[in-house]
C-alpha positions in Angstrom: -23.2 -68.9 65.7 -20.0 -66.8 65.4 -18.8 -69.2 62.6 -22.0 -68.6 60.7 -21.7 -64.8 61.1 -18.0 -65.0 60.1 -18.9 -67.0 56.9 -21.7 -64.5 56.1 -19.3 -61.6 56.5 -16.7 -63.4 54.3 -19.3 -64.0 51.6 -20.5 -60.4 51.7 -16.9 -59.1 51.5 -16.2 -61.4 48.6 -19.4 -60.2 46.8 -18.4 -56.6 47.4 -14.9 -57.2 46.0 -16.3 -59.0 42.9 -18.8 -56.2 42.4 -16.0 -53.6 42.7 -13.9 -55.5 40.1 -16.9 -55.6 37.8 -17.9 -52.0 38.2 -20.0 -50.1 35.9 -17.6 -47.2 35.7 -18.4 -46.8 32.0 -15.9 -44.0 31.7 -14.1 -43.5 28.4 -11.0 -41.4 28.2 -8.6 -40.4 25.5 -5.2 -41.9 26.1 -1.9 -41.4 24.3 1.3 -43.4 23.8 2.2 -46.7 22.1 0.2 -49.7 23.1 2.4 -52.1 25.1 3.2 -55.0 22.8 2.4 -58.5 23.9 2.2 -62.1 22.8 -0.5 -64.4 24.1 -1.8 -67.8 23.2 -5.3 -67.9 21.7 -7.9 -70.4 22.5 -7.2 -71.9 19.1 -3.7 -72.7 20.3 -1.9 -70.1 18.2 0.2 -67.3 19.6 -0.9 -63.8 18.6 1.3 -60.8 18.8 -0.2 -57.3 19.0 2.6 -55.8 16.9 1.7 -58.1 14.0 -1.7 -56.3 13.8 0.0 -52.9 12.8 -2.1 -51.2 10.2 -5.4 -52.3 11.8 -7.6 -50.7 14.4 -7.6 -53.1 17.4 -10.1 -53.1 20.3 -8.6 -55.0 23.2 -11.2 -56.1 25.7 -10.0 -57.5 29.1 -12.8 -59.8 30.5 -13.7 -62.7 32.8 -16.6 -65.1 32.7 -17.5 -64.3 36.3 -18.0 -60.6 35.4 -21.7 -59.9 34.6 -21.0 -56.7 32.6 -18.3 -58.6 30.6 -20.8 -61.3 29.7 -23.4 -58.7 28.8 -21.1 -56.7 26.4 -19.6 -59.7 24.6 -22.4 -60.0 21.9 -22.0 -56.3 21.2 -18.3 -56.6 20.7 -18.8 -59.5 18.3 -21.3 -57.5 16.3 -18.8 -54.6 16.1 -16.1 -57.0 15.0 -18.2 -58.5 12.3 -19.3 -55.1 11.0 -16.0 -53.4 10.8 -13.6 -56.3 10.1 -13.7 -55.6 6.4 -12.3 -52.0 7.1 -9.2 -53.2 9.0 -10.6 -53.6 12.5 -10.5 -56.5 14.9 -11.5 -57.2 18.5 -9.1 -59.2 20.8 -10.8 -60.6 23.8 -8.2 -61.1 26.6 -9.5 -63.5 29.2 -7.9 -62.9 32.6 -8.9 -66.0 34.4 -6.4 -68.5 35.8 -8.6 -71.5 34.7 -9.9 -71.8 31.2 -13.1 -73.7 32.2 -15.3 -70.6 32.9 -14.3 -68.9 29.6 -14.9 -72.1 27.6 -18.3 -72.6 29.2 -19.4 -69.0 28.5 -18.1 -69.0 24.9 -19.8 -72.3 24.2 -23.1 -70.5 24.8 -22.1 -67.1 23.4 -19.6 -67.9 20.6 -17.6 -65.0 19.1 -15.8 -64.5 15.8 -12.8 -62.7 17.1 -9.7 -64.2 18.8 -9.9 -65.0 22.5 -6.5 -64.7 24.1 -5.4 -66.2 27.4 -3.8 -64.0 30.1 -3.9 -66.5 32.9 -0.9 -65.0 34.7 -2.2 -61.4 34.2 1.0 -60.2 32.6 -0.7 -58.3 29.9 -3.4 -57.0 32.3 -0.6 -55.5 34.4 1.1 -54.0 31.4 -2.2 -52.2 30.6 -2.9 -51.4 34.3 -6.3 -53.0 34.2 -8.1 -52.3 37.5 -11.8 -52.9 36.5 -13.6 -55.6 34.6 -14.2 -55.2 31.8 -11.6 -52.8 30.5 -11.4 -51.9 26.8 -8.5 -50.2 25.0 -8.7 -49.1 21.4 -5.5 -49.0 19.5 -5.1 -47.0 16.2 -3.5 -48.2 13.0 -0.1 -46.9 14.1 -0.1 -48.9 17.3 -1.0 -46.0 19.6 -3.6 -46.3 22.4 -6.4 -43.8 21.7 -9.2 -44.7 24.1 -9.6 -46.4 27.4 -12.9 -47.5 28.7 -13.4 -49.1 32.2 -16.6 -51.0 33.0 -19.7 -51.5 30.9 -23.3 -50.4 31.0 -25.9 -50.7 28.3 -25.4 -48.1 25.7 -21.6 -48.1 26.0 -21.5 -50.1 22.7 -22.5 -46.9 21.0 -19.3 -45.2 22.3 -17.2 -48.1 21.1 -18.8 -47.9 17.6 -18.1 -44.1 17.5 -14.5 -44.7 18.5 -14.0 -47.4 15.9 -15.7 -45.5 13.1 -13.5 -42.5 13.8 -10.3 -44.6 13.8 -11.0 -46.7 10.7 -11.6 -43.5 8.7 -8.2 -42.0 9.7 
């Protein structure tokens, strides 16, 4: 009986931790300073370096396939990417999972047109001080961080669109 209670408590604790990591904080804040440069391998096998994207507005989205809000916002990020790419904008999806299987499974059902980068050792996540899933950082054409958004709830895609529209016009 104690073993069953212990297992139930462990599962509850794990569910709470996952929920905490996948919070719907949905708070956007203006941030300043240069975006930390990084190089990550993409799912296509090529390395991508943030500094090579200078001159473009870049939305960096840290996500995981086990995060419900991450999965929910992915189609909106893809639509944003498609709409504003001709104006010098791109989305970079940074998957933070150690194993690639979950991301591949999700993306086979919900394909995206933007690069998916692999941060399996969470080096870049640590550089950006990611504490919630998803976390979105918007970088201006000069390589400076301008917005930080933690969590996701329906309607947040409108905030992303406003941020992007403002920055592609600058």
